[in-house]
N, CA, C and O atoms as a Tinker XYZ file with bonds, in Angstrom:
   300  protein
     1  N    -34.388000  -13.200000  176.012000    73     2
     2  CA   -34.484000  -12.882000  174.610000    64     1     3
     3  C    -33.331000  -13.509000  173.847000    63     2     4     5
     4  O    -33.572000  -14.337000  172.968000    81     3
     5  N    -32.115000  -13.159000  174.138000    73     3     6
     6  CA   -30.959000  -13.792000  173.535000    64     5     7
     7  C    -30.899000  -13.632000  172.027000    63     6     8     9
     8  O    -31.391000  -12.652000  171.467000    81     7
     9  N    -30.282000  -14.618000  171.379000    73     7    10
    10  CA   -30.116000  -14.558000  169.925000    64     9    11
    11  C    -31.222000  -15.341000  169.234000    63    10    12    13
    12  O    -31.920000  -16.144000  169.853000    81    11
    13  N    -31.364000  -15.090000  167.942000    73    11    14
    14  CA   -32.360000  -15.791000  167.151000    64    13    15
    15  C    -31.884000  -17.195000  166.802000    63    14    16    17
    16  O    -30.693000  -17.438000  166.604000    81    15
    17  N    -32.821000  -18.089000  166.733000    73    15    18
    18  CA   -32.546000  -19.442000  166.280000    64    17    19
    19  C    -32.091000  -19.358000  164.823000    63    18    20    21
    20  O    -32.725000  -18.638000  164.052000    81    19
    21  N    -31.025000  -20.054000  164.397000    73    19    22
    22  CA   -30.567000  -19.989000  163.011000    64    21    23
    23  C    -31.647000  -20.354000  161.993000    63    22    24    25
    24  O    -31.673000  -19.789000  160.899000    81    23
    25  N    -32.521000  -21.269000  162.326000    73    23    26
    26  CA   -33.609000  -21.649000  161.419000    64    25    27
    27  C    -34.591000  -20.503000  161.213000    63    26    28    29
    28  O    -35.038000  -20.257000  160.093000    81    27
    29  N    -34.924000  -19.809000  162.286000    73    27    30
    30  CA   -35.840000  -18.671000  162.193000    64    29    31
    31  C    -35.184000  -17.528000  161.412000    63    30    32    33
    32  O    -35.829000  -16.877000  160.590000    81    31
    33  N    -33.910000  -17.294000  161.676000    73    31    34
    34  CA   -33.189000  -16.247000  160.955000    64    33    35
    35  C    -33.149000  -16.553000  159.459000    63    34    36    37
    36  O    -33.332000  -15.652000  158.641000    81    35
    37  N    -32.912000  -17.808000  159.094000    73    35    38
    38  CA   -32.904000  -18.212000  157.687000    64    37    39
    39  C    -34.262000  -17.954000  157.040000    63    38    40    41
    40  O    -34.327000  -17.432000  155.927000    81    39
    41  N    -35.351000  -18.318000  157.731000    73    39    42
    42  CA   -36.691000  -18.107000  157.187000    64    41    43
    43  C    -37.003000  -16.621000  157.015000    63    42    44    45
    44  O    -37.666000  -16.237000  156.051000    81    43
    45  N    -36.534000  -15.789000  157.935000    73    43    46
    46  CA   -36.767000  -14.349000  157.831000    64    45    47
    47  C    -36.032000  -13.771000  156.622000    63    46    48    49
    48  O    -36.595000  -12.977000  155.869000    81    47
    49  N    -34.782000  -14.170000  156.442000    73    47    50
    50  CA   -33.991000  -13.666000  155.314000    64    49    51
    51  C    -34.574000  -14.159000  154.000000    63    50    52    53
    52  O    -34.661000  -13.398000  153.036000    81    51
    53  N    -34.973000  -15.421000  153.951000    73    51    54
    54  CA   -35.556000  -15.963000  152.729000    64    53    55
    55  C    -36.857000  -15.239000  152.381000    63    54    56    57
    56  O    -37.112000  -14.947000  151.213000    81    55
    57  N    -37.667000  -14.953000  153.378000    73    55    58
    58  CA   -38.911000  -14.222000  153.143000    64    57    59
    59  C    -38.634000  -12.822000  152.609000    63    58    60    61
    60  O    -39.326000  -12.347000  151.708000    81    59
    61  N    -37.631000  -12.172000  153.159000    73    59    62
    62  CA   -37.263000  -10.834000  152.690000    64    61    63
    63  C    -36.805000  -10.881000  151.236000    63    62    64    65
    64  O    -37.177000  -10.012000  150.447000    81    63
    65  N    -36.010000  -11.872000  150.873000    73    63    66
    66  CA   -35.543000  -12.019000  149.488000    64    65    67
    67  C    -36.729000  -12.240000  148.555000    63    66    68    69
    68  O    -36.777000  -11.651000  147.475000    81    67
    69  N    -37.669000  -13.062000  148.944000    73    67    70
    70  CA   -38.854000  -13.316000  148.119000    64    69    71
    71  C    -39.653000  -12.028000  147.915000    63    70    72    73
    72  O    -40.102000  -11.751000  146.803000    81    71
    73  N    -39.834000  -11.244000  148.970000    73    71    74
    74  CA   -40.575000   -9.982000  148.857000    64    73    75
    75  C    -39.867000   -9.024000  147.908000    63    74    76    77
    76  O    -40.519000   -8.370000  147.094000    81    75
    77  N    -38.555000   -8.931000  147.999000    73    75    78
    78  CA   -37.797000   -8.037000  147.126000    64    77    79
    79  C    -37.913000   -8.482000  145.670000    63    78    80    81
    80  O    -38.099000   -7.643000  144.788000    81    79
    81  N    -37.808000   -9.773000  145.401000    73    79    82
    82  CA   -37.914000  -10.282000  144.036000    64    81    83
    83  C    -39.309000  -10.036000  143.475000    63    82    84    85
    84  O    -39.447000   -9.586000  142.337000    81    83
    85  N    -40.330000  -10.324000  144.252000    73    83    86
    86  CA   -41.707000  -10.107000  143.789000    64    85    87
    87  C    -41.960000   -8.622000  143.551000    63    86    88    89
    88  O    -42.632000   -8.261000  142.584000    81    87
    89  N    -41.442000   -7.765000  144.405000    73    87    90
    90  CA   -41.611000   -6.317000  144.215000    64    89    91
    91  C    -40.955000   -5.865000  142.923000    63    90    92    93
    92  O    -41.516000   -5.041000  142.201000    81    91
    93  N    -39.789000   -6.385000  142.625000    73    91    94
    94  CA   -39.094000   -6.020000  141.392000    64    93    95
    95  C    -39.851000   -6.467000  140.162000    63    94    96    97
    96  O    -39.869000   -5.756000  139.158000    81    95
    97  N    -40.480000   -7.634000  140.218000    73    95    98
    98  CA   -41.261000   -8.135000  139.087000    64    97    99
    99  C    -42.532000   -7.316000  138.930000    63    98   100   101
   100  O    -42.928000   -7.011000  137.805000    81    99
   101  N    -43.180000   -6.953000  140.030000    73    99   102
   102  CA   -44.430000   -6.194000  139.966000    64   101   103
   103  C    -44.206000   -4.788000  139.426000    63   102   104   105
   104  O    -45.033000   -4.281000  138.669000    81   103
   105  N    -43.114000   -4.159000  139.797000    73   103   106
   106  CA   -42.828000   -2.801000  139.343000    64   105   107
   107  C    -42.396000   -2.810000  137.891000    63   106   108   109
   108  O    -42.754000   -1.903000  137.140000    81   107
   109  N    -41.644000   -3.798000  137.482000    73   107   110
   110  CA   -41.201000   -3.901000  136.101000    64   109   111
   111  C    -39.926000   -3.120000  135.871000    63   110   112   113
   112  O    -39.375000   -2.519000  136.793000    81   111
   113  N    -39.460000   -3.134000  134.631000    73   111   114
   114  CA   -38.213000   -2.439000  134.318000    64   113   115
   115  C    -38.406000   -0.932000  134.381000    63   114   116   117
   116  O    -39.529000   -0.447000  134.238000    81   115
   117  N    -37.316000   -0.178000  134.594000    73   115   118
   118  CA   -37.431000    1.273000  134.647000    64   117   119
   119  C    -37.849000    1.840000  133.300000    63   118   120   121
   120  O    -37.552000    1.261000  132.255000    81   119
   121  N    -38.543000    2.979000  133.327000    73   119   122
   122  CA   -39.004000    3.623000  132.116000    64   121   123
   123  C    -37.891000    4.522000  131.581000    63   122   124   125
   124  O    -37.479000    5.469000  132.252000    81   123
   125  N    -37.412000    4.230000  130.387000    73   123   126
   126  CA   -36.336000    5.001000  129.785000    64   125   127
   127  C    -36.878000    5.904000  128.686000    63   126   128   129
   128  O    -36.254000    6.038000  127.633000    81   127
   129  N    -38.033000    6.527000  128.916000    73   127   130
   130  CA   -38.658000    7.356000  127.890000    64   129   131
   131  C    -37.797000    8.577000  127.565000    63   130   132   133
   132  O    -37.760000    9.008000  126.413000    81   131
   133  N    -37.106000    9.141000  128.556000    73   131   134
   134  CA   -36.291000   10.321000  128.289000    64   133   135
   135  C    -35.122000   10.028000  127.359000    63   134   136   137
   136  O    -34.632000   10.928000  126.676000    81   135
   137  N    -34.676000    8.789000  127.327000    73   135   138
   138  CA   -33.556000    8.446000  126.462000    64   137   139
   139  C    -33.936000    8.547000  124.990000    63   138   140   141
   140  O    -33.052000    8.643000  124.139000    81   139
   141  N    -35.229000    8.527000  124.667000    73   139   142
   142  CA   -35.677000    8.581000  123.293000    64   141   143
   143  C    -36.260000    9.943000  122.925000    63   142   144   145
   144  O    -36.823000   10.099000  121.841000    81   143
   145  N    -36.136000   10.915000  123.798000    73   143   146
   146  CA   -36.672000   12.247000  123.516000    64   145   147
   147  C    -35.888000   12.892000  122.378000    63   146   148   149
   148  O    -34.698000   12.635000  122.199000    81   147
   149  N    -36.576000   13.729000  121.618000    73   147   150
   150  CA   -35.949000   14.395000  120.480000    64   149   151
   151  C    -35.003000   15.487000  120.970000    63   150   152   153
   152  O    -35.346000   16.260000  121.865000    81   151
   153  N    -33.824000   15.547000  120.386000    73   151   154
   154  CA   -32.848000   16.580000  120.729000    64   153   155
   155  C    -33.205000   17.825000  119.925000    63   154   156   157
   156  O    -33.158000   17.811000  118.695000    81   155
   157  N    -33.563000   18.904000  120.623000    73   155   158
   158  CA   -33.953000   20.153000  119.964000    64   157   159
   159  C    -32.752000   21.038000  119.673000    63   158   160   161
   160  O    -32.696000   21.682000  118.625000    81   159
   161  N    -31.785000   21.077000  120.596000    73   159   162
   162  CA   -30.592000   21.896000  120.376000    64   161   163
   163  C    -29.449000   21.362000  121.222000    63   162   164   165
   164  O    -29.659000   20.671000  122.218000    81   163
   165  N    -28.219000   21.701000  120.799000    73   163   166
   166  CA   -27.009000   21.267000  121.494000    64   165   167
   167  C    -26.148000   22.497000  121.735000    63   166   168   169
   168  O    -25.924000   23.295000  120.825000    81   167
   169  N    -25.667000   22.646000  122.959000    73   167   170
   170  CA   -24.801000   23.763000  123.351000    64   169   171
   171  C    -23.624000   23.194000  124.132000    63   170   172   173
   172  O    -23.716000   23.013000  125.346000    81   171
   173  N    -22.523000   22.914000  123.448000    73   171   174
   174  CA   -21.344000   22.278000  124.048000    64   173   175
   175  C    -21.755000   20.945000  124.687000    63   174   176   177
   176  O    -22.181000   20.031000  123.981000    81   175
   177  N    -21.631000   20.824000  126.023000    73   175   178
   178  CA   -21.967000   19.583000  126.727000    64   177   179
   179  C    -23.447000   19.512000  127.120000    63   178   180   181
   180  O    -23.861000   18.560000  127.781000    81   179
   181  N    -24.241000   20.502000  126.724000    73   179   182
   182  CA   -25.648000   20.583000  127.108000    64   181   183
   183  C    -26.548000   20.271000  125.924000    63   182   184   185
   184  O    -26.240000   20.633000  124.789000    81   183
   185  N    -27.667000   19.593000  126.194000    73   183   186
   186  CA   -28.675000   19.289000  125.179000    64   185   187
   187  C    -30.049000   19.672000  125.708000    63   186   188   189
   188  O    -30.338000   19.517000  126.894000    81   187
   189  N    -30.892000   20.175000  124.809000    73   187   190
   190  CA   -32.294000   20.384000  125.134000    64   189   191
   191  C    -33.051000   19.252000  124.457000    63   190   192   193
   192  O    -33.053000   19.148000  123.231000    81   191
   193  N    -33.699000   18.397000  125.258000    73   191   194
   194  CA   -34.457000   17.252000  124.753000    64   193   195
   195  C    -35.925000   17.453000  125.089000    63   194   196   197
   196  O    -36.268000   17.818000  126.213000    81   195
   197  N    -36.796000   17.210000  124.104000    73   195   198
   198  CA   -38.227000   17.395000  124.296000    64   197   199
   199  C    -38.983000   16.129000  123.946000    63   198   200   201
   200  O    -38.597000   15.385000  123.044000    81   199
   201  N    -40.070000   15.895000  124.672000    73   199   202
   202  CA   -40.896000   14.708000  124.475000    64   201   203
   203  C    -42.293000   15.019000  124.993000    63   202   204   205
   204  O    -42.465000   15.888000  125.849000    81   203
   205  N    -43.281000   14.315000  124.478000    73   203   206
   206  CA   -44.646000   14.418000  124.983000    64   205   207
   207  C    -44.984000   13.092000  125.653000    63   206   208   209
   208  O    -45.294000   12.116000  124.970000    81   207
   209  N    -44.926000   13.046000  126.992000    73   207   210
   210  CA   -45.214000   11.797000  127.697000    64   209   211
   211  C    -46.685000   11.408000  127.530000    63   210   212   213
   212  O    -47.527000   12.265000  127.263000    81   211
   213  N    -46.994000   10.122000  127.688000    73   211   214
   214  CA   -48.391000    9.685000  127.602000    64   213   215
   215  C    -49.252000   10.427000  128.620000    63   214   216   217
   216  O    -48.903000   10.504000  129.798000    81   215
   217  N    -50.359000   10.962000  128.170000    73   215   218
   218  CA   -51.280000   11.672000  129.046000    64   217   219
   219  C    -50.975000   13.147000  129.217000    63   218   220   221
   220  O    -51.779000   13.873000  129.802000    81   219
   221  N    -49.833000   13.611000  128.721000    73   219   222
   222  CA   -49.488000   15.029000  128.858000    64   221   223
   223  C    -50.217000   15.847000  127.798000    63   222   224   225
   224  O    -50.474000   15.357000  126.699000    81   223
   225  N    -50.546000   17.082000  128.127000    73   223   226
   226  CA   -51.253000   17.945000  127.192000    64   225   227
   227  C    -50.303000   18.615000  126.218000    63   226   228   229
   228  O    -50.718000   19.028000  125.135000    81   227
   229  N    -49.055000   18.728000  126.580000    73   227   230
   230  CA   -48.104000   19.397000  125.707000    64   229   231
   231  C    -46.719000   18.800000  125.838000    63   230   232   233
   232  O    -46.478000   17.896000  126.638000    81   231
   233  N    -45.830000   19.324000  125.040000    73   231   234
   234  CA   -44.449000   18.862000  125.022000    64   233   235
   235  C    -43.726000   19.328000  126.280000    63   234   236   237
   236  O    -43.933000   20.449000  126.742000    81   235
   237  N    -42.879000   18.465000  126.830000    73   235   238
   238  CA   -42.067000   18.798000  127.995000    64   237   239
   239  C    -40.605000   18.700000  127.599000    63   238   240   241
   240  O    -40.189000   17.725000  126.972000    81   239
   241  N    -39.833000   19.700000  127.962000    73   239   242
   242  CA   -38.418000   19.749000  127.587000    64   241   243
   243  C    -37.536000   19.698000  128.832000    63   242   244   245
   244  O    -37.928000   20.134000  129.914000    81   243
   245  N    -36.334000   19.153000  128.645000    73   243   246
   246  CA   -35.352000   19.061000  129.722000    64   245   247
   247  C    -34.010000   19.542000  129.207000    63   246   248   249
   248  O    -33.655000   19.310000  128.051000    81   247
   249  N    -33.271000   20.211000  130.069000    73   247   250
   250  CA   -31.901000   20.613000  129.770000    64   249   251
   251  C    -30.996000   19.578000  130.437000    63   250   252   253
   252  O    -31.021000   19.413000  131.657000    81   251
   253  N    -30.199000   18.886000  129.627000    73   251   254
   254  CA   -29.404000   17.761000  130.115000    64   253   255
   255  C    -27.931000   18.008000  129.830000    63   254   256   257
   256  O    -27.562000   18.396000  128.721000    81   255
   257  N    -27.091000   17.783000  130.834000    73   255   258
   258  CA   -25.652000   17.919000  130.650000    64   257   259
   259  C    -25.042000   16.534000  130.564000    63   258   260   261
   260  O    -25.282000   15.683000  131.420000    81   259
   261  N    -24.255000   16.315000  129.530000    73   259   262
   262  CA   -23.545000   15.050000  129.367000    64   261   263
   263  C    -22.141000   15.202000  129.924000    63   262   264   265
   264  O    -21.396000   16.098000  129.529000    81   263
   265  N    -21.790000   14.319000  130.843000    73   263   266
   266  CA   -20.475000   14.375000  131.489000    64   265   267
   267  C    -19.741000   13.090000  131.157000    63   266   268   269
   268  O    -20.281000   11.997000  131.326000    81   267
   269  N    -18.532000   13.217000  130.692000    73   267   270
   270  CA   -17.710000   12.060000  130.387000    64   269   271
   271  C    -16.484000   12.071000  131.281000    63   270   272   273
   272  O    -15.765000   13.067000  131.356000    81   271
   273  N    -16.255000   10.966000  131.950000    73   271   274
   274  CA   -15.060000   10.811000  132.777000    64   273   275
   275  C    -14.288000    9.631000  132.218000    63   274   276   277
   276  O    -14.764000    8.498000  132.287000    81   275
   277  N    -13.105000    9.870000  131.665000    73   275   278
   278  CA   -12.328000    8.750000  131.123000    64   277   279
   279  C    -11.935000    7.787000  132.229000    63   278   280   281
   280  O    -11.734000    8.200000  133.371000    81   279
   281  N    -11.825000    6.510000  131.901000    73   279   282
   282  CA   -11.439000    5.529000  132.916000    64   281   283
   283  C    -10.019000    5.784000  133.411000    63   282   284   285
   284  O     -9.169000    6.306000  132.691000    81   283
   285  N     -9.796000    5.403000  134.649000    73   283   286
   286  CA    -8.454000    5.547000  135.216000    64   285   287
   287  C     -7.530000    4.539000  134.577000    63   286   288   289
   288  O     -7.889000    3.377000  134.387000    81   287
   289  N     -6.351000    4.992000  134.249000    73   287   290
   290  CA    -5.339000    4.097000  133.692000    64   289   291
   291  C     -4.366000    3.729000  134.792000    63   290   292   293
   292  O     -3.736000    4.594000  135.400000    81   291
   293  N     -4.253000    2.446000  135.037000    73   291   294
   294  CA    -3.326000    1.964000  136.055000    64   293   295
   295  C     -2.180000    1.272000  135.343000    63   294   296   297
   296  O     -2.378000    0.297000  134.618000    81   295
   297  N     -0.993000    1.782000  135.556000    73   295   298
   298  CA     0.166000    1.168000  134.873000    64   297   299
   299  C      1.193000    0.731000  135.885000    63   298   300
   300  O      2.237000    0.195000  135.513000    81   299
């Protein structure tokens, strides 16, 4: 059995890269619908956001916490 021929290994890796790229194109960009949901109320770091997704019979709401971490300062 031994090791793989470098040419065969290259073809396997190239094929894997092609499959990953094609899969990414077929799936498309992520859906950021929640980012545009209406803010119903705000409670300190918490927000209630509501939206009616396509095909849904009613409004769906989410409780979202916003967390901010300041960047580290290196001096």
